[in-house]
C-alpha positions as CSV (number, residue, x, y, z in Angstrom):
1,X,-15.8,-18.2,-42.7
2,X,-16.4,-15.3,-40.2
3,X,-18.0,-17.1,-37.2
4,X,-19.7,-13.9,-36.0
5,X,-21.6,-13.5,-39.3
6,X,-22.8,-17.0,-38.9
7,X,-23.8,-16.7,-35.2
8,X,-25.7,-13.4,-35.8
9,X,-28.0,-15.1,-38.4
10,X,-31.4,-15.5,-36.8
11,X,-31.3,-19.3,-37.0
12,X,-27.9,-19.5,-35.3
13,X,-28.4,-17.0,-32.5
14,X,-30.5,-19.6,-30.6
15,X,-27.9,-22.2,-31.1
16,X,-25.2,-19.9,-29.8
17,X,-27.4,-18.9,-26.8
18,X,-27.8,-22.6,-25.8
19,X,-24.1,-23.2,-26.2
20,X,-23.3,-20.3,-23.9
21,X,-25.7,-21.6,-21.2
22,X,-24.3,-25.2,-21.5
23,X,-20.8,-23.8,-21.0
24,X,-21.9,-21.6,-18.1
25,X,-23.4,-24.6,-16.4
26,X,-20.4,-26.8,-17.2
27,X,-18.1,-24.2,-15.6
28,X,-20.5,-23.7,-12.7
29,X,-21.1,-20.0,-13.2
30,X,-24.3,-18.3,-12.2
31,X,-25.6,-15.7,-14.6
32,X,-24.3,-12.9,-12.4
33,X,-20.9,-14.4,-11.7
34,X,-20.3,-15.0,-15.4
35,X,-21.5,-11.5,-16.3
36,X,-19.0,-10.1,-13.8
37,X,-16.2,-12.3,-15.1
38,X,-16.7,-11.1,-18.7
39,X,-17.6,-7.5,-17.9
40,X,-21.2,-7.5,-18.9
41,X,-24.5,-6.9,-17.2
42,X,-26.3,-10.1,-16.2
43,X,-29.4,-8.7,-18.1
44,X,-27.4,-8.5,-21.4
45,X,-25.9,-12.0,-20.8
46,X,-29.4,-13.3,-20.3
47,X,-30.4,-11.8,-23.6
48,X,-27.5,-13.6,-25.3
49,X,-28.7,-17.0,-23.8
50,X,-32.3,-16.3,-24.9
51,X,-31.1,-15.2,-28.4
52,X,-32.6,-11.8,-28.0
53,X,-29.5,-9.8,-29.1
54,X,-26.7,-10.1,-31.6
55,X,-23.0,-10.5,-30.6
56,X,-20.1,-8.3,-31.3
57,X,-16.4,-9.4,-31.6
58,X,-15.4,-8.1,-28.1
59,X,-18.2,-9.9,-26.3
60,X,-17.6,-13.1,-28.3
61,X,-13.9,-13.1,-27.6
62,X,-14.4,-12.5,-23.9
63,X,-16.9,-15.4,-23.6
64,X,-14.7,-17.8,-25.5
65,X,-11.7,-16.8,-23.4
66,X,-13.5,-17.5,-20.1
67,X,-14.7,-20.9,-21.3
68,X,-11.4,-21.7,-23.0
69,X,-13.6,-22.7,-26.0
70,X,-13.1,-22.3,-29.7
71,X,-16.4,-22.4,-31.7
72,X,-16.2,-24.0,-35.1
73,X,-18.5,-23.9,-38.1
74,X,-17.6,-26.0,-41.1
75,X,-20.4,-26.1,-43.7
76,X,-19.4,-29.6,-45.1
77,X,-19.1,-31.1,-41.6
78,X,-22.5,-29.5,-40.7
79,X,-24.2,-31.1,-43.6
80,X,-22.6,-34.5,-42.8
81,X,-23.7,-34.2,-39.2
82,X,-27.3,-33.4,-39.9
83,X,-27.6,-36.3,-42.4
84,X,-26.4,-38.6,-39.7
85,X,-28.6,-36.9,-37.1
86,X,-31.7,-37.5,-39.2
87,X,-30.8,-41.1,-39.9
88,X,-30.1,-41.7,-36.2
89,X,-33.5,-40.4,-35.1
90,X,-35.3,-42.3,-37.8
91,X,-33.4,-45.5,-36.8
92,X,-34.5,-45.1,-33.2
93,X,-38.1,-45.0,-34.3
94,X,-37.7,-48.0,-36.7
95,X,-35.6,-50.0,-34.2
96,X,-32.8,-50.3,-36.7
97,X,-29.9,-51.2,-34.5
98,X,-27.4,-51.4,-37.4
99,X,-28.3,-47.9,-38.6
100,X,-28.3,-46.5,-35.1
101,X,-24.7,-47.8,-34.6
102,X,-23.4,-46.7,-38.0
103,X,-25.0,-43.2,-37.9
104,X,-23.7,-42.5,-34.4
105,X,-20.2,-43.8,-35.0
106,X,-20.0,-41.8,-38.2
107,X,-20.2,-38.6,-36.1
108,X,-18.5,-39.8,-33.0
109,X,-15.3,-40.3,-35.0
110,X,-15.1,-36.5,-35.2
111,X,-16.5,-35.8,-31.8
112,X,-13.8,-33.2,-31.0
113,X,-15.1,-31.1,-33.9
114,X,-18.8,-31.6,-33.0
115,X,-18.2,-30.8,-29.4
116,X,-17.0,-27.3,-30.4
117,X,-19.5,-26.7,-33.2
118,X,-22.7,-24.7,-33.6
119,X,-24.6,-28.0,-33.7
120,X,-23.0,-29.0,-30.4
121,X,-26.5,-29.2,-28.7
122,X,-27.8,-31.7,-31.3
123,X,-24.6,-33.7,-31.0
124,X,-25.1,-34.0,-27.2
125,X,-28.7,-35.0,-27.6
126,X,-27.7,-37.6,-30.1
127,X,-25.0,-38.8,-27.7
128,X,-27.5,-38.9,-24.8
129,X,-29.9,-41.0,-27.0
130,X,-27.2,-43.4,-28.0
131,X,-25.7,-43.8,-24.5
132,X,-29.1,-44.2,-22.8
133,X,-30.1,-46.7,-25.5
134,X,-27.0,-48.7,-24.9
135,X,-26.9,-47.8,-21.2
136,X,-23.2,-47.0,-21.0
137,X,-21.8,-47.8,-17.6
138,X,-20.1,-44.4,-17.5
139,X,-22.9,-43.0,-15.3
140,X,-21.0,-39.8,-14.5
141,X,-20.6,-38.9,-18.2
142,X,-24.3,-39.6,-18.8
143,X,-25.4,-37.6,-15.8
144,X,-23.3,-34.6,-16.8
145,X,-24.7,-34.6,-20.3
146,X,-28.2,-34.9,-18.9
147,X,-27.7,-32.0,-16.5
148,X,-26.2,-29.7,-19.2
149,X,-29.0,-30.4,-21.7
150,X,-31.7,-30.0,-19.0
151,X,-30.4,-26.5,-18.4
152,X,-31.4,-25.5,-22.0
153,X,-34.6,-27.5,-22.4
154,X,-36.7,-24.3,-22.3
155,X,-34.6,-22.8,-25.0
156,X,-35.1,-25.6,-27.5
157,X,-37.5,-25.4,-30.5
158,X,-40.5,-27.7,-30.0
159,X,-39.3,-30.2,-32.6
160,X,-35.9,-30.5,-31.1
161,X,-37.3,-30.6,-27.6
162,X,-39.5,-33.6,-28.5
163,X,-36.5,-35.6,-29.6
164,X,-34.6,-34.5,-26.5
165,X,-37.4,-35.5,-24.2
166,X,-37.6,-39.0,-25.8
167,X,-33.9,-39.5,-25.0
168,X,-34.2,-37.9,-21.6
169,X,-37.0,-40.2,-20.7
170,X,-34.9,-43.2,-21.8
171,X,-32.1,-42.0,-19.6
172,X,-34.5,-42.0,-16.6
173,X,-35.9,-45.4,-17.7
174,X,-32.5,-47.0,-17.4
175,X,-31.8,-45.2,-14.2
176,X,-35.0,-46.8,-12.8
177,X,-36.6,-43.5,-12.0
178,X,-40.2,-43.9,-13.2
179,X,-41.4,-40.5,-11.9
180,X,-38.9,-38.5,-14.0
181,X,-39.2,-40.9,-16.8
182,X,-42.9,-40.3,-17.1
183,X,-42.6,-36.5,-16.6
184,X,-40.4,-36.4,-19.8
185,X,-43.0,-38.2,-21.9
186,X,-46.0,-36.5,-20.4
187,X,-44.4,-33.2,-21.4
188,X,-44.5,-34.3,-25.0
189,X,-48.2,-35.1,-24.7
190,X,-48.8,-31.7,-23.2
191,X,-47.3,-30.1,-26.4
192,X,-50.5,-31.2,-28.1
193,X,-48.9,-32.5,-31.3
194,X,-49.8,-35.6,-33.3
195,X,-46.6,-37.0,-34.8
196,X,-44.2,-40.0,-34.4
197,X,-42.8,-38.5,-31.2
198,X,-46.2,-38.3,-29.5
199,X,-46.7,-41.9,-30.6
200,X,-43.3,-42.7,-29.0
201,X,-44.3,-40.9,-25.9
202,X,-47.4,-43.0,-25.5
203,X,-45.4,-46.2,-26.1
204,X,-42.7,-45.2,-23.6
205,X,-45.2,-44.2,-21.0
206,X,-46.7,-47.6,-21.4
207,X,-43.3,-49.2,-20.7
208,X,-42.8,-46.9,-17.8
209,X,-45.9,-48.0,-16.1
210,X,-44.8,-51.6,-16.4
211,X,-41.8,-50.6,-14.2
212,X,-44.2,-50.0,-11.3
213,X,-46.4,-52.9,-12.3
214,X,-49.3,-50.6,-13.1
215,X,-50.3,-52.9,-15.9
216,X,-53.8,-51.7,-16.7
217,X,-52.6,-48.1,-17.1
218,X,-49.6,-49.4,-19.1
219,X,-51.9,-51.1,-21.5
220,X,-54.0,-48.0,-22.0
221,X,-51.0,-46.1,-23.2
222,X,-49.7,-49.0,-25.2
223,X,-53.0,-49.4,-27.1
224,X,-52.9,-45.7,-27.9
225,X,-49.3,-46.1,-29.3
226,X,-50.4,-49.2,-31.1
227,X,-53.1,-47.4,-33.0
228,X,-50.9,-44.4,-33.7
229,X,-48.0,-46.4,-35.1
230,X,-50.6,-48.4,-37.1
231,X,-51.8,-45.2,-38.8
232,X,-48.2,-44.1,-39.3
233,X,-47.5,-47.5,-41.0
234,X,-44.5,-48.3,-38.8
235,X,-45.1,-52.0,-38.6
236,X,-42.1,-52.9,-36.5
237,X,-43.5,-50.8,-33.6
238,X,-46.9,-52.2,-34.1
239,X,-45.6,-55.8,-33.8
240,X,-43.4,-55.1,-30.7
241,X,-46.1,-53.1,-28.9
242,X,-48.6,-55.9,-29.4
243,X,-46.2,-58.3,-27.6
244,X,-45.8,-55.9,-24.7
245,X,-49.6,-55.6,-24.4
246,X,-50.0,-59.4,-24.4
247,X,-47.2,-59.8,-21.8
248,X,-49.0,-57.4,-19.5
249,X,-52.2,-59.3,-19.9
250,X,-50.3,-62.5,-19.1
251,X,-48.9,-60.9,-15.9
252,X,-52.5,-59.9,-14.9
253,X,-53.6,-63.5,-15.4
254,X,-56.0,-62.6,-18.3
255,X,-54.0,-64.1,-21.1
256,X,-53.6,-67.8,-22.1
257,X,-50.8,-69.4,-24.1
258,X,-48.1,-67.6,-22.1
259,X,-45.1,-69.3,-23.6
260,X,-46.5,-68.6,-27.1
261,X,-46.4,-64.8,-26.3
262,X,-42.7,-65.0,-25.3
263,X,-41.9,-67.1,-28.3
264,X,-43.7,-64.7,-30.6
265,X,-41.6,-61.8,-29.2
266,X,-38.4,-63.7,-29.6
267,X,-39.2,-64.5,-33.2
268,X,-39.9,-60.9,-34.0
269,X,-36.6,-60.0,-32.3
270,X,-34.7,-62.6,-34.3
271,X,-36.3,-61.7,-37.6
272,X,-35.7,-57.9,-37.2
273,X,-32.3,-58.2,-35.4
274,X,-33.7,-56.5,-32.2
275,X,-31.2,-57.4,-29.5
276,X,-32.6,-55.0,-26.9
277,X,-36.2,-56.3,-27.5
278,X,-34.8,-59.9,-27.2
279,X,-33.1,-59.0,-24.0
280,X,-36.4,-57.7,-22.4
281,X,-38.3,-60.8,-23.6
282,X,-35.7,-63.2,-22.3
283,X,-35.6,-61.5,-18.9
284,X,-39.4,-61.7,-18.7
285,X,-39.3,-65.3,-19.9
286,X,-36.8,-66.2,-17.2
287,X,-38.9,-64.5,-14.6
288,X,-41.9,-66.5,-15.7
289,X,-40.0,-69.7,-15.3
290,X,-38.5,-68.7,-11.9
291,X,-42.0,-67.8,-10.6
292,X,-43.2,-71.2,-11.8
293,X,-40.3,-72.9,-10.1
294,X,-38.7,-74.0,-13.4
295,X,-35.1,-72.9,-12.8
296,X,-33.5,-75.0,-15.6
297,X,-35.7,-73.4,-18.2
298,X,-35.0,-70.0,-16.6
299,X,-31.2,-70.6,-17.0
300,X,-31.7,-71.4,-20.7
301,X,-33.3,-68.0,-21.2
302,X,-30.7,-66.2,-19.2
303,X,-27.9,-67.8,-21.2
304,X,-29.4,-66.2,-24.3
305,X,-28.8,-62.7,-22.8
306,X,-25.4,-61.4,-23.9
307,X,-25.3,-58.3,-21.7
308,X,-24.2,-59.1,-18.2
309,X,-25.4,-57.1,-15.2
310,X,-26.1,-57.5,-11.5
311,X,-29.7,-58.3,-12.6
312,X,-28.5,-61.1,-14.8
313,X,-26.4,-62.5,-11.9
314,X,-29.2,-62.2,-9.3
315,X,-31.6,-64.2,-11.6
316,X,-29.0,-66.8,-12.3
317,X,-28.0,-67.1,-8.6
318,X,-31.7,-67.5,-7.7
319,X,-32.2,-70.2,-10.3
320,X,-29.3,-72.2,-8.8
321,X,-30.8,-71.5,-5.4
322,X,-34.1,-73.2,-6.5
323,X,-31.9,-76.1,-7.7
324,X,-30.3,-76.1,-4.2
325,X,-26.9,-75.8,-5.7
326,X,-25.1,-73.8,-3.0
327,X,-21.7,-73.9,-4.8
328,X,-23.2,-72.5,-8.1
329,X,-25.1,-69.8,-6.2
330,X,-21.9,-68.6,-4.4
331,X,-19.9,-68.9,-7.7
332,X,-22.4,-66.6,-9.5
333,X,-22.5,-64.0,-6.7
334,X,-18.7,-63.9,-6.4
335,X,-18.4,-63.6,-10.2
336,X,-20.9,-60.7,-10.1
337,X,-18.9,-58.8,-7.4
338,X,-15.7,-59.4,-9.3
339,X,-17.1,-57.7,-12.4
340,X,-15.8,-54.2,-13.0
341,X,-19.3,-52.7,-12.9
342,X,-19.6,-49.5,-11.0
343,X,-22.4,-49.4,-8.6
344,X,-25.1,-46.8,-9.1
345,X,-28.7,-46.3,-8.1
346,X,-30.1,-48.9,-10.5
347,X,-27.8,-51.6,-9.2
348,X,-28.9,-51.4,-5.5
349,X,-31.8,-53.8,-5.8
350,X,-29.5,-56.4,-7.3
351,X,-26.6,-55.6,-5.0
352,X,-28.7,-56.1,-1.9
353,X,-30.4,-59.1,-3.5
354,X,-27.1,-60.8,-4.2
355,X,-25.9,-60.2,-0.7
356,X,-29.2,-61.7,0.7
357,X,-28.7,-64.8,-1.4
358,X,-25.1,-65.1,-0.4
359,X,-26.1,-64.8,3.3
360,X,-28.8,-67.4,2.9
361,X,-26.5,-69.9,1.3
362,X,-23.7,-69.3,3.7
363,X,-26.0,-69.2,6.8
364,X,-24.6,-65.8,7.6
365,X,-27.2,-64.3,9.9
366,X,-25.3,-61.0,10.4
367,X,-25.1,-60.4,6.6
368,X,-28.8,-61.3,6.2
369,X,-29.8,-58.9,8.9
370,X,-27.7,-56.2,7.2
371,X,-29.2,-56.6,3.7
372,X,-32.7,-58.2,3.9
373,X,-34.6,-55.0,4.9
374,X,-32.7,-52.7,2.5
375,X,-33.3,-55.3,-0.3
376,X,-37.1,-55.1,0.3
377,X,-37.2,-51.3,0.7
378,X,-35.1,-50.7,-2.4
379,X,-37.4,-53.1,-4.4
380,X,-40.4,-51.0,-3.1
381,X,-38.7,-47.8,-4.1
382,X,-37.9,-49.0,-7.6
383,X,-41.2,-51.0,-7.9
384,X,-39.3,-54.0,-9.2
385,X,-42.2,-56.4,-9.4
386,X,-40.4,-59.8,-9.5
387,X,-37.7,-58.7,-7.1
388,X,-40.3,-57.5,-4.6
389,X,-41.7,-61.0,-4.4
390,X,-38.2,-62.4,-3.9
391,X,-37.3,-59.8,-1.2
392,X,-40.6,-60.3,0.5
393,X,-40.0,-64.1,0.7
394,X,-36.6,-63.7,2.3
395,X,-37.6,-60.9,4.6
396,X,-40.7,-62.7,5.9
397,X,-38.8,-65.9,6.5
398,X,-36.1,-63.9,8.3
399,X,-38.7,-62.2,10.6
400,X,-40.4,-65.5,11.3
401,X,-37.2,-67.4,12.0
402,X,-36.4,-64.7,14.6
403,X,-39.9,-64.9,16.1
404,X,-40.8,-61.4,15.0
405,X,-44.3,-62.5,14.2
406,X,-45.9,-59.1,14.5
407,X,-43.4,-57.6,12.1
408,X,-44.0,-60.5,9.7
409,X,-47.7,-59.9,9.9
410,X,-47.3,-56.2,9.2
411,X,-45.0,-57.0,6.3
412,X,-47.7,-59.3,4.8
413,X,-50.3,-56.6,5.1
414,X,-48.0,-54.2,3.4
415,X,-47.5,-56.6,0.5
416,X,-51.3,-57.0,0.1
417,X,-51.7,-53.3,-0.1
418,X,-48.9,-52.8,-2.6
419,X,-50.3,-55.5,-4.8
420,X,-53.8,-53.9,-4.9
421,X,-52.3,-50.5,-5.7
422,X,-50.1,-52.0,-8.5
423,X,-53.0,-53.8,-10.3
424,X,-55.3,-50.8,-10.1
């Protein structure tokens, strides 16, 4: 198959333009520097990226040579990819973990082909969606993929852009960046479409606002999503969203039968094999028990979480702290630091928190002084609602123990203000 004949078809020119821009960004060329390198005007190169001109053999060869890239187009592989692509996106909507895994793995087995194909952009979007969903610890790979795809967002068709924005928002959700997280979903709402992705945007905006403990605003978006998924007859989303709404009401103190809400969520997760949903419920269940000084019950819920992280270890260490078991606290913290988990921005709350607990249980005043303020400030930055309470407790006690009563008073005033802002 003559690749140029394929590229110069109207539907494929846009794909080729996006690929050129991704490769340009990857190789750190500006529009002008790449144009100089391949002997073109930057205006003509811009037209290529914007799919406003066809490509001749000489231009194509020069571009591929500079990028050391060989573009492939196999009709059979293309059909197989788009079948898996559609299945994957549907499975995300329907929370079908098994189908998500199988559809992604079916294309990932041939990733070398897909990474040099005309559907490369869709493959990278799919990969971003999968990695963000599973939150791979390879942060540098995720970040590079995100940066490359961001460079072509304005070149995407609306339907493709909606899918990309869902996965982009999830990336920022797991990176604990609520501002960029919301921006992605709000962009979908600004597109003024009514479909499953606008329903997803409402749902994910609701979850985003729980990150900053803006629970009333969260529930406004969740109720919108609830009604939309109800009209779309996607029952699994309806059920899970209802649990999130009730959990928010519980956190605001306006919902009775608290444990019943958590148990309802865990039953849905078990019946539908929703491991991610179960993880979220178990974390919130553990927080509920920790806040109510029931550490043994919190430990039971944490033991049901099969994905270890610094967050997991902080909660376990704090549970043992409430049980006044110094040896277990130190064991948990040392185990956490021995894990081969690379630190990145989402870990800092838990990294500082673990150091504060370690300092407290070892009576290490120097380590406490070094970590207690950064722990509190990082909790504020990430609006981690349970961790803020924990950081506040240790920070206030530290200030009081060192007779810094004015600072302790100012800290208390700041917490009152933060709480009012969050609930409103």
